[in-house]
C-alpha positions as CSV (number, residue, x, y, z in Angstrom):
1,M,10.7,-50.3,-17.1
2,K,10.5,-54.1,-17.0
3,C,8.3,-55.7,-19.6
4,D,6.7,-57.8,-16.8
5,S,5.4,-54.5,-15.3
6,L,3.0,-54.0,-18.1
7,E,0.5,-56.3,-16.4
8,L,0.4,-53.9,-13.4
9,L,-0.5,-50.8,-15.5
10,R,-3.9,-49.3,-16.0
11,C,-5.2,-46.1,-17.4
12,P,-5.1,-43.6,-14.5
13,V,-8.4,-42.1,-15.6
14,C,-10.7,-45.1,-16.2
15,K,-8.5,-47.9,-14.9
16,L,-8.8,-49.9,-18.1
17,E,-6.0,-52.2,-19.2
18,L,-3.5,-50.5,-21.6
19,S,-2.1,-51.7,-24.9
20,F,1.6,-51.3,-25.6
21,D,3.3,-50.4,-28.8
22,G,7.1,-49.8,-28.8
23,R,10.6,-51.1,-28.5
24,T,11.9,-53.6,-26.0
25,G,15.2,-55.4,-25.3
26,N,16.4,-57.9,-22.7
27,G,13.1,-57.8,-20.9
28,V,13.1,-54.0,-20.6
29,I,10.9,-51.4,-22.4
30,R,12.9,-48.6,-23.9
31,E,10.5,-46.4,-25.9
32,G,6.9,-46.5,-27.1
33,S,3.4,-45.7,-26.0
34,L,0.5,-47.0,-23.9
35,H,-3.0,-46.6,-25.3
36,C,-6.4,-46.7,-23.5
37,G,-9.1,-48.0,-25.7
38,R,-11.9,-46.5,-23.6
39,C,-10.5,-43.0,-23.0
40,D,-8.5,-42.9,-26.2
41,H,-5.6,-41.6,-24.2
42,D,-2.0,-42.2,-25.3
43,Y,0.7,-42.2,-22.7
44,P,4.3,-41.9,-24.1
45,I,7.2,-44.0,-22.8
46,E,10.5,-42.0,-22.9
47,G,13.8,-43.4,-21.7
48,G,11.9,-46.4,-20.3
49,I,9.6,-44.2,-18.2
50,P,5.9,-44.0,-18.9
51,R,4.5,-40.5,-18.7
52,F,0.9,-40.6,-17.3
53,I,0.6,-36.8,-16.9
54,A,1.5,-33.6,-18.8
55,P,2.3,-30.4,-16.8
56,K,-0.5,-28.6,-18.7
57,D,-3.1,-31.0,-17.2
58,L,-2.1,-30.3,-13.5
59,V,-4.2,-27.9,-11.4
60,G,-4.0,-26.3,-8.0
61,S,-1.1,-26.9,-5.7
62,N,0.0,-29.9,-7.8
63,R,0.8,-27.6,-10.7
64,R,2.7,-25.1,-8.6
65,F,4.7,-27.8,-6.8
66,E,5.5,-29.6,-10.0
67,R,7.2,-26.4,-11.2
68,V,9.0,-25.9,-7.9
69,Y,10.4,-29.5,-7.8
70,N,11.5,-29.4,-11.4
71,W,13.4,-26.2,-10.6
72,M,15.2,-27.6,-7.6
73,S,15.6,-31.2,-8.8
74,H,19.2,-31.1,-10.0
75,L,20.3,-29.5,-6.7
76,Y,18.0,-31.3,-4.4
77,D,20.5,-33.8,-3.1
78,S,23.3,-31.3,-2.8
79,N,24.6,-30.4,0.7
80,F,24.8,-26.8,-0.4
81,F,21.1,-26.7,-1.3
82,V,18.6,-25.2,1.1
83,A,16.5,-28.5,1.1
84,S,19.4,-30.4,2.4
85,R,20.1,-27.9,5.2
86,V,16.5,-27.9,6.2
87,R,16.4,-31.7,6.2
88,R,19.3,-31.7,8.7
89,R,17.4,-29.4,11.0
90,F,14.1,-31.3,11.1
91,W,15.9,-34.7,11.1
92,P,18.2,-33.8,14.0
93,A,19.1,-37.4,14.7
94,G,20.3,-37.8,11.1
95,E,18.8,-38.6,7.8
96,E,19.5,-42.3,7.9
97,K,17.8,-42.8,11.3
98,A,14.9,-40.7,10.1
99,R,14.4,-42.8,7.0
100,R,14.8,-46.1,8.9
101,E,12.1,-44.9,11.4
102,I,9.7,-45.2,8.4
103,M,11.1,-48.3,6.8
104,E,10.7,-50.2,10.1
105,R,7.0,-49.7,9.9
106,L,6.7,-51.3,6.5
107,E,6.0,-55.1,6.2
108,I,8.6,-55.9,3.5
109,N,9.5,-59.4,2.4
110,D,12.2,-60.4,-0.1
111,D,9.6,-61.0,-2.8
112,S,7.5,-57.9,-2.2
113,K,6.4,-55.5,-4.8
114,V,6.9,-52.1,-3.2
115,L,5.3,-48.8,-4.3
116,E,6.5,-45.4,-3.1
117,T,4.3,-42.5,-4.2
118,G,6.2,-39.2,-4.4
119,I,9.5,-41.0,-4.8
120,G,11.4,-37.8,-5.5
121,T,15.1,-38.4,-6.2
122,G,14.9,-42.0,-4.8
123,G,16.5,-41.5,-1.4
124,N,14.4,-44.3,0.2
125,I,15.3,-47.0,-2.4
126,P,18.6,-48.1,-0.8
127,Y,16.8,-48.4,2.5
128,V,14.0,-50.5,1.1
129,L,16.4,-52.8,-0.6
130,S,18.6,-53.1,2.5
131,Y,15.5,-54.7,4.3
132,A,14.7,-56.9,1.3
133,H,17.4,-57.3,-1.3
134,H,15.2,-58.9,-3.9
135,A,12.1,-56.7,-3.5
136,E,10.8,-55.0,-6.7
137,V,10.6,-51.3,-6.2
138,Y,8.2,-49.0,-8.1
139,G,8.2,-45.3,-7.8
140,L,5.9,-42.5,-9.0
141,D,6.4,-38.8,-8.9
142,I,4.7,-35.7,-10.4
143,S,8.0,-34.0,-11.3
144,V,9.9,-35.0,-14.4
145,G,12.9,-33.3,-12.9
146,M,12.8,-35.4,-9.8
147,I,12.3,-38.6,-11.8
148,K,15.4,-37.8,-14.0
149,Q,17.5,-37.2,-10.9
150,C,16.2,-40.5,-9.5
151,V,17.4,-42.3,-12.7
152,K,20.9,-40.8,-12.2
153,N,20.9,-41.8,-8.5
154,L,19.9,-45.4,-9.4
155,E,22.8,-45.6,-11.9
156,R,25.2,-44.3,-9.3
157,W,24.0,-46.7,-6.6
158,Q,23.8,-49.6,-9.2
159,L,20.2,-50.3,-8.1
160,E,17.0,-50.9,-10.0
161,A,13.5,-49.6,-9.8
162,D,10.6,-49.0,-12.2
163,L,9.8,-45.3,-12.4
164,F,6.6,-43.5,-13.6
165,L,5.7,-39.9,-14.1
166,G,2.3,-39.6,-12.7
167,N,-0.1,-38.1,-10.2
168,S,-0.5,-39.9,-6.8
169,E,-4.2,-38.9,-6.9
170,E,-4.7,-41.0,-10.1
171,L,-2.4,-44.0,-9.8
172,P,-1.8,-45.8,-13.1
173,F,-1.9,-49.3,-11.6
174,R,-4.5,-52.1,-11.3
175,D,-6.3,-52.9,-8.1
176,E,-4.5,-54.8,-5.3
177,C,-1.2,-55.4,-7.0
178,F,1.4,-54.1,-4.4
179,D,2.6,-55.9,-1.2
180,V,3.9,-52.6,0.3
181,V,2.6,-49.1,-0.3
182,F,4.1,-46.0,1.4
183,H,4.7,-42.3,1.1
184,L,7.4,-40.2,2.7
185,G,7.3,-36.4,2.2
186,G,5.1,-34.3,-0.1
187,I,1.5,-35.3,0.6
188,N,1.0,-32.1,2.7
189,F,1.1,-30.2,-0.6
190,F,-1.2,-32.5,-2.7
191,S,-4.3,-30.9,-4.2
192,E,-6.5,-33.8,-3.1
193,K,-5.0,-35.7,-0.2
194,R,-8.0,-37.9,0.5
195,K,-8.0,-39.1,-3.1
196,A,-4.3,-39.9,-2.9
197,I,-4.9,-42.0,0.2
198,E,-7.9,-43.8,-1.4
199,E,-5.6,-44.6,-4.4
200,M,-2.9,-46.0,-2.2
201,I,-5.5,-48.2,-0.6
202,R,-6.9,-49.3,-4.0
203,V,-3.6,-50.5,-5.4
204,A,-2.5,-52.2,-2.1
205,K,-3.2,-55.9,-1.6
206,S,-5.8,-56.9,0.9
207,G,-4.8,-56.6,4.6
208,I,-1.5,-54.8,4.1
209,R,-0.3,-51.9,6.2
210,I,0.0,-48.5,4.5
211,V,2.4,-45.9,5.9
212,I,2.4,-42.1,5.3
213,A,4.9,-39.6,6.8
214,D,5.6,-36.0,6.3
215,E,6.6,-32.8,8.1
216,T,4.3,-31.2,10.7
217,E,3.2,-27.6,10.7
218,K,6.1,-26.9,13.0
219,I,8.1,-27.1,9.8
220,T,5.7,-26.1,7.0
221,G,3.6,-23.5,8.8
222,G,5.7,-20.7,10.0
223,G,8.8,-22.6,11.3
224,I,12.0,-23.6,9.6
225,L,10.8,-23.3,6.0
226,K,9.8,-19.6,6.3
227,K,13.0,-18.9,8.3
228,S,15.0,-20.5,5.4
229,G,13.3,-18.2,2.9
230,M,11.2,-20.9,1.3
231,R,8.4,-18.3,0.8
232,L,10.6,-16.9,-1.9
233,V,10.7,-20.4,-3.6
234,Y,7.0,-21.3,-3.2
235,G,5.5,-17.8,-3.5
236,R,3.3,-15.9,-1.1
237,R,0.0,-17.6,-2.1
238,L,1.3,-21.1,-1.8
239,A,3.1,-20.3,1.5
240,E,-0.2,-19.1,2.9
241,E,-1.9,-22.2,1.7
242,I,0.7,-24.4,3.4
243,S,0.4,-22.5,6.7
244,T,-3.2,-23.6,7.2
245,F,-2.2,-27.3,7.2
246,R,-2.7,-29.3,10.4
247,S,-1.1,-32.7,10.6
248,E,-3.8,-34.2,12.9
249,D,-6.4,-33.6,10.2
250,M,-4.7,-36.4,8.1
251,V,-6.4,-39.0,10.3
252,K,-9.8,-37.7,9.2
253,L,-8.9,-38.6,5.6
254,V,-8.5,-42.3,6.3
255,P,-11.7,-44.4,5.4
256,E,-13.7,-45.7,8.3
257,D,-13.4,-49.4,7.2
258,T,-9.6,-49.4,7.7
259,S,-8.1,-50.9,10.8
260,D,-5.1,-50.5,13.1
261,V,-5.0,-46.7,12.6
262,V,-2.0,-45.1,14.3
263,F,-1.0,-41.5,14.3
264,D,2.4,-40.6,15.8
265,Y,4.7,-37.6,16.0
266,I,8.2,-38.5,14.8
267,W,11.6,-36.8,14.2
268,E,11.5,-35.1,17.6
269,G,8.1,-33.5,16.8
270,N,9.1,-32.2,13.3
271,G,7.2,-35.0,11.5
272,Y,4.1,-37.1,11.7
273,L,3.5,-40.7,10.8
274,L,0.1,-42.2,9.8
275,Q,-0.3,-45.9,9.4
276,F,-3.4,-48.1,8.8
277,R,-4.3,-51.5,7.4
278,K,-6.4,-52.1,4.3
279,P,-9.5,-54.2,5.1
280,R,-9.2,-57.9,4.3
281,R,-11.5,-59.0,1.5
């Protein structure tokens, strides 16, 4: 993590500024901890990555999916892994075209600070930087396994991004600090979707467009995932919880004071896209 990024960070619980104690070098934070004077919380920084959550503190579907994604993280990008085979089926026109369909909705400039919640293994980072070579990318994920795989991918791609282990429902950033905020894949399974959307709005600058995309129930609720045996991965209880999801209900979670609300079906009906603009202050 860049030392300059410290000014963006806040306690995810109370949103108070954090104090830093640790080791830096060449403008980068290597190890240390962040402390909240109000909550008396300490958040460790390991391998340059602040850890704003501990698995034991997660509840509901967040806890179950954190375990699932940790388990699959080291194989997630493999062509032999079920997730990759499924992606090829619900992105029939190809993964690159599917990702660019989302990137084209973002209002990215070369000096943008870009936040992706649920960054996973970082598959969107090369596309973001292809639109704006000097943009600063920040990514947060609930799974330490996915974050570690993202670090490996960044090294392989020779790209840079600041990564954070955290919960999208309690973002560890100050108000109105990002020029671009988006989410691609995963929000369907969040414990508190409305809160995650409210947090995306909070950290976005005034007037910017926020973009959210994920699979429809055609995939998650009885379609490809079950046929691929994903019930065995997620378990019966979680599979039943997923099957009740309806993508159109995502629109109801967007606050009334937002503008330019658009809901589209994408990826040949296998996905949905929700975009809206934060009110100008």
